[in-house]
N, C-alpha and C positions, 0 to 999 in steps of 0.2 A: 526560428523553428523551421525545419525542413520537412516538407510534406512529400510523401512517396505516392506515386500513381499506381492504381491497381493493375495496369497493363504492363507488358514488357516493351519498353521504348525501343530497345535494340532490335527486337523481333519485328516491331512495327516498321522501323526504318528500313530493315533488310527486305521485308516483303514489299513495301511500297516502291523501293528502288527496282525490284524485279517486275512488279506490276506495271510500272510506267516506262520501262525500258523499251525503246523502239526496236531494238534488235535482241532477241533472246540469246542468252549466253549459257555456257556450261557452268553450273554453280554447285559447289560442295562446301557448305558453311555449317559449322557447329557452334551453337550459342548456349551459354549457361546462365540460368536465371537464379533468383533467390531460391533457397530450399532444395538445391541440387536438381532442379528441373533442367533437362537438356533438350534443346531443339536442334533438329538436323534438317537444314534446307538444302534440297538437291534437285538438279536436273540432269538428265542423261544426254550423252552426245548424240544418241540415235533420235531422240525426240526432245528438243530443247523447249518446246512450248508447254510441256507438262512439268509443273513445279510441285514437288512432293515435300511436305512438312511432316516429319516423324517426331514424336514426343515421347520422352522417357520420364516417368514419374514413379518413384519407388513405392509411393503409398497408393497407387492407382487401384490395386485390388481391394483395398479397404473402402475407398469412396465408391466403388462400384456397388457395394452392398447398400449404399445410401441413395442410389439413383443417379450416379455420375453418367452412365451410358445414356440414360433418357435425356439428360441435359445436353450431351454432345449431339444426339440425334436431333433434338429440338433446335439447337443453335447452329449446327454445322452439318446437317443431314446430307445436303447435296454434295458435300466435299469429302465425306468420310470414305476411306478405302482401307482394305486389309493391310496390315503391316508386313514389311518385307523380311524383317529379322526379329528374333525373340527379344532383342535388346529394348525395343520400343513397345509401348502399350497400345498406342493408336496413331493414326496418320490421316492427314488431309492432303488432297491433291487438287491442283488448280490448273485449268487450261488457260494459258496466258492469252489465247486468241479469243476467248469467250468470257471475259470477265465483265461484271456489271459496270455501269457508268461511274458509280461512286467507288473508285478504287481505293481512295484514302479511307473511306468508311469501312471497306472490307478488311484492309490491313489492320485498322484499329480494332475491329471486332475479333479478328483471329488472334491479335496480341493479348486478348483477355482470356485465353485458353485456360491458364492455370487458375485464374480467379474463378471462372465458371465451374471448373471441376471441383475445386475446394468448396464451392457454395452448396454442394449436395447435402452434407449433414445439417447445414443451417436451414435449408429449405425443408428438409424432412422434419426438423424440430418445429418449425413454424406451422407446418401442416398438422402436426400432432396437437399443437395448441389450438388451432382452428377447429379440430374435431371435438374439443371440450370433453375429452376422456378423463376419467378420474385417476388420480395418482400421477406419479412421475413417469415420463416417457423413457425409452431406452437410452442408455448412455453410449453416445457415439464417439469413438476415439479415432483420430487420424494421426499416425506417427509420421509426420512430415519431415522430420530430421532424426538423426541418430540420438536416441535417449530424450527426444523432445516430442511433444504431442499436443494436439488440440482436442479438448473434450467438450462435447455439446450435449446438453440434456434439457428437454422441455418439461415444464410443469404446468399446472392449470392456469397460473397467473403470470408466469415469466419463463424466460429461457436463460439458462446459465451457460457461459462459455469460459472454459478454464485453459490457460496456457501453462505448460511446463517448459521452462527455459533453463539452459545451462550457462554458467559463467566460468569459463576455463581459466581466467586469470583473476588474481585478487583485486587488481584495480578495476577490472570489468565488474566484479561483484559489488564493489563499493559504489561505483558510479551508477550501476543498475538500480541498487536500492535507493539511492538518492533520487534518481529519475522517477522511479515508481512511486515513491512517497509524494513527489510533486504531483503525480497524477491523482493520488488520493486526496491531497490537500486542495488541489485546484477546484475540486467540485464544491468546495465551501462557498465559492463565489456565486452570488445570486443569479448572475447572467447565464450560467451553464448548469444550473441545478437540474435541468431536464436531461442531462447527459446520463449514460448508463452508470450505475454504481460500479466502483472499482475497488477491489481488495487485493492486498499483497501479503503473502506469507513465505518465509524462507524455511527450508528443510521440511516442515510438516505440511503434507498435502491437505487441501480442503476436504470437508466432510463428504462431498459428493463423490470423490474418487478414492477416499481413504481405504476402501475395501479391496481395491485392485492390487494384485501382486506384482512385484518387480519394480515398484516405484522407488526412485532414488530419494534418500533422505539424509543428505549431507549439506555442507556449506556451499557446494557448487550449484545447487538447484534452487530455483524459486518458482512460486506458483502465483499467477495473476488471474483473478476471477472478474468477469464482467457479468452483471445482472441486467438483462434486457427485459424491459417491461413492454406491454402491448403498444405503447406510443412509439416504440423504436422499430416495430416491424408490422403493425396492423395495416398501414398504408403501403401499397406496392412500391411506389417510388422511394419512400423512406427505407423500406426493407432492403432494396438493392444497395442503397448508399451505406446502410449499416453493415451489410455483409462485406462490402469492399473495404471499409475502414477497419473492421474487427480483424479480418484476415491478415492485414498488413502489420498488425501490432508487433509481432516478434521481430520482423525485419526493421520496423520503425525504431524499436528499442535499441537493437544492437547497432544500427546505423548511427544513431545519435551518440552511443557510447564511443564509437570509433572517432566521430567528429569531435567529441569532447576531449578525447586523449590527444588528437592531433592539435587541437587548439591549445591545450595545456603545454604540450611540448614546444610549440612555436613561441608561446609566451615565456617559457623558461629559457629558451635559447636567447631571446631578445634581452631578457633581464640579465642573464649572465654576461652577454656581450657588453651591456651598459656598465656592469660592475668592473669588467676587465678594463674598459676605457678609463674609469675613475682610478683604478689601481695603477694602471700604466702611467697616468699623468702624475701620480704621487711618487713614482720611482725616480731616483736621482739619475741624471744623465751621465753614464759611465764613460762617455767619449771625452768629457772635459775633465782635465786634471784638477784635483781638489788641492788648493793651496793650504800650506800650514798656517795656522793662525795662533797668535799669542794671546794668552789670557792676561788679566791685570797683574798677576803675580810673576809674569814672565815665562810661564810654562807654555809648551806647545800644545795646541788642541788639534788632535787628528781624529776625525770622525770615521774611524775604521769600522765602527759597529754598523754603519750603513751597508757595507758590503756583505756582512754576514746576514743581515736582515733581508737584503735583496736576494741573496743566494737561497735563503730559506724559503722566501716567498715563491721563487721560481721552482724550487723542488717540490713544494707542497701545494702549489696553487691549484693543480688539477683536482686533488682530493677536496680542497676547500670549496671549489666551485661545484663539485658534485654534491657536496653537502648543502650548498645554497640552492641548487636546483631541486634537490629532494625536499627542501623546506618549502619551496614554491609549490611543488606538487601536492604536498600535504595541505597547504593553505587553500588550494583551489578546491580540493575534494572534501574538505571538512564541513560539508553542508549538514543541516539538521535532518536526521532521520529518527524521528521520535527523540530528539535531543542527544543522539550519540554520534561521536566522531567515528571515522573509519576504523581506528585502532580499537574502538570499544564495541564494535558490532559483533558481540559474542552472545551466546545463549544466556539468558538471564537465569538466575537460580530459581529453585522451586518456591512457590508461595502457598501457604496454607490457608484454608478457609474453615469457618465454623458458623453454623446456622443457629442463631439464638432464638428463632421463632418470634413470637409477639413479646416485645420488650418496651417498657415505658421509656419515653424519650429522655427524661432526666437521668434515668439509670444508664442508658446508653451513652449520654454525654459525659457523665462522671467516669464511666468505665473507660472511654476513649482518652480522657485527660490523664487518668492514672496509668493506663498502659503506655501512653506516650512518654510520661515521666520515667517509667521503668525502662523503656527502650532507650531513651537518651542516656540515662545513667549507665546502662549496659554497654552502649556503643562507645561512650567516652570514659571508659573505666581504666584506660591505660595510664602510665606515669604522666603526671602533670596534665591530666584530662585529655590525653591523646586518644586517637581512635584505636579500637580493638579490631583485629581482622575478623571478617564475617564468620569464618569457621570456628572461631573461639568464643563467640558470644553465646549467652544463655538463651536469649529470645530471638526469634526470626520474624520475617515479614509475614503478615497474615491479612485476611479479609474477614470482616464481620458482616454477616447477612442478617438483617432484622426486618420486622414489620411492626410499626408503631400503632398504638391507639391514637385517636384523633388529636392532633397537636399542630398549632401554628408556630413556626420558628422564624426568627428574624436574625439576619446577619449583622456583623459588627459595625457596618457602616450606618445602620439605622438604630443603633442603641439609643434609647431615650427619646426617640422621635415619634413614637406611637403614643397617643393620649390614653389616659386611664379609662376614659369612657369607651374608647375603641377596644381596649384590651378586655374590659368587662363584657362588651358586646360579643366578642369572639368566644370568650369563656362561657357565655350564656347559651351558646349553640351546642354545648356539650363537649368542648375541646379544651386543651390546655394552651397556654401561651408561654413561650420560652425564648429568651434572647441568648444567642450562642456566639462562639468565637470564630465561626466559619465566615467565608466571603459570601457576597450576594445579599439579597434583600429578603422580604417576607415570602414564605411559601407554606405549603401544607404537607403533613405526613399523616397517613392513616391506613386503615385496613385496605387490602387490595393493592398496596404499593410496596414494591421491593426496594429496600434501602441498602446500599452497598457502601461499607466504610473500610477502604483499604488503609492499612498501616504499613507504609513502605519507606525504607531508608533510601532516598533518591540517589545518594552518592554511590551506593552499591550498584545501581543500575545505570549510572552515567546519564541521569535525566535532570533537566531543569524543570522548574515549576510549570512554565508555560507548556512545554512538551508533554509533561505528565498530564496536565489538564486536557490537552488535545487527545492524549491516549485514552482517557476516560470517555471523552465524547465519541471517539471512534469505536470504543467498546459497545456503547449503546447503539450506535449506527449499525454495527455488525450484528448485534442481537436482533434488531428490528428487521434487518435484511433476511436473516434466517427464519424469521416468523412471517415473511412475506410482506413486510411493511417498508415502504420507501421513505427513509428518514435521512436527515442531514444535520450537520452543525453549521450554523450561520455565523460568519465573522461579525463580531460586535454585539451578538445576542447570545449570552451563555446558555448552555443546555443543548438539547437535541429536539429538532422540529420535524413534523411530518408535512407541514406546509409553512408558508410565510407567517401565518398567524396562529398555528396550532402547535403547542409544545407538549411533548410526550415525556420528557425527563428533565428534571432540574439538577443543577450541579453547583456545589460549593465546597471548597477545600480549605484546610488550615495546615500550614507547614511551620514546624519549629525545629530548628537545627537539622533540617533536611528530613525530618520524620513527619509523614503525612497523617492527617486524620480527616474525619468527615468524608464526603465522596459524592455519590449521586443517588437520586431517587427516581425510579422508573414506574410510571403509572400503568399497572397491569389491568386490574378490574376496579380501580378506585372510583368511588361515587363522586362525580364532578360537582355536586352541589356545594361541597366544602370550598372549592376553588372560586366559586362565584361570589363568595363573601369577601374576597380580597382582590388586589391587583397583583397577580403572581409575579414575583421577582421585580416588581415595580415597573413592568412593561405595559404601558397603556395601549389598548387596542389589540392586545394579544390574549390568548386564553389557553387553558390546559386541556389536554385530551388524553384518553386512556388507550392502551393497545386494544382492549376489547372493542371500543367504539370504532377504531380504524378497521380492524379485521372484519367486523360485522358489516361495515359499510362497503368494503371492497371484496369481501368473501375470500380473502387470501389465506385463511388459516382455519382448518376444520376444528382443531382442539381449542377449547377456551383458554386464553392466555392468563391463567391464574399465576399467583406468585410461585406456587410449587412447580408449575410447568415451565415457567420462564427462568427459574434459578439456574438449572444446569446449562441453559443456553448462554446466560450471562457469564458464567464461569468459563465456559469454552471460548467465548468471544474475548474475554479478558486475556486468556492464555494466548490466543492467536495474535491479538494486537500488541501485547507486550513481549511476545516471544518467550514465554515461560511455561512451566508446568504448574498447574493448580491442583493441590492434593489436600485431603482432609488434614486439618491441623493436628489432630490427635496422633495421626500416623507420621506426619512430617516432623513435628517438634513437641513431644510430650511436655517439655518444660513450659513452652509458651501456652499450650492448651491448659496446663495446670494453673498458670498465672491468671488466665482469663476466668476460669472456673472459680478460683479463690476470690478474686475481686468481685465477681457476681454475687457470691454468697455474702460478702461483706456489705455491699451497697444496694442490693435489690431485695424486694420482698420475696418470701419463700414461694416456691411453685414454678419458677422459671425453668423451662426445660430446653436443653440444647439438642440439636440433631445434626447428623453428618450427611 
């Protein structure tokens, strides 16, 4: 991992050389930094002891609105002078005969110019947070590159920073998505869970900036969101470090993309050279005459075919090794980005949803089983049970949204392990007890809990089971973040957690012939007394918690997180994580909607209502 420094090293070395020079010289040097920042270091022949540093920043007028000039006066007030030409936005001038004793410190401080100017929107956002005003603060945009910008917005409990970045080449786009997914996944590690939350979306901008006009929405653009909580900026020293590291993210990302490409190219060249050595050793030595040999029948054996093969290999070897090199390139970049290879990183098809409201668990279980059977029959309805193309199927992917009456459910690994006395005890509390075919162990479903059952054919989406499960976890994490709750998935402990011991969502899936069922349950306003009767998911020392408890504790959400309020947030988060559109099932696929309704009428008591 290569770490970038927040200051301009070239500018620092240039200034230090001038500051420590025993004999002032005539200097006229132009330096270019990241983000098209230009520094012009100059002395005149008439007065060589006066060194002028002029700075050109195309986005300077924008950051002036956020207090950049105040920062410059505070940090460099004694050295600020009017600019000599309109090309530059501000200038500093140094008398080489009257410099402070710490010349190295001065050069270092001046090399932080770009960082300090770009810090203005961040400091303005932190000041808004400190003022404890109600509602969200102003959205501050800094267009630091062509078609790329940093957006900063403060809210009562956090500050959101959004980068829009362009990938001009297909390889850059693939490597960037892999790299950004690593950022998201790395936060699962317990050692860095205090780091800011990171979210990535391609094409579709985040909700905070979706209302802005002129945003690009194609394959070449990506959006990276950082959610900063008070622990990242309340302390002055931590605040300065946060600003420096966040600012460098775009340069850090593209610098590592270039390093990765250079590394892959060098590895490919090395591998191709090794293959060429092997091939060359296998080629016959044409400088030695091949003697005619007799077979047992007395016929002559002349290996003339070797010449044609050798000639063929010489003529086609270039294309052959190009193919080998391309193969190595594909192998290097086929990392897991939600389970998809670079060739499969396309927009996923639309997925429908249907809200069934309050549904008995047994009814929902039978409904899922029968819908899965119908979907499998529909998918493998081709000749000799081959797959039917997605566009020619009768049924499509969908999400069932339900809320259950009180019920304890147990996963397949614990079938038959719960005693009859324990089952009777749980039922005496006023709940049901059901053993299911999902993964995981015992948990509770009941009022105030949103249960999400996606039925997805994984092969259509180029997803493996593990990556699909991680996608469900990320959906809940994103939902919590939008509600002001800091949540994470912890490796080795299924579900989503708001702390190392508090679990806000349980997760369990079942996959048959790549068709999924079951899903996750998010505790919105659930009464936690039901969970205290069991060891949720078999995890000793852990407990369940509801969104309502968390937001009341930290005051991060004004609206009560009921199932009705959280449902649209879950659907939007699912669409962002899986890169798809989520639409009402009745609108997307009337045939699938009709199949769900028909099965409900057959297996459930009358009175169940569905809503979109």
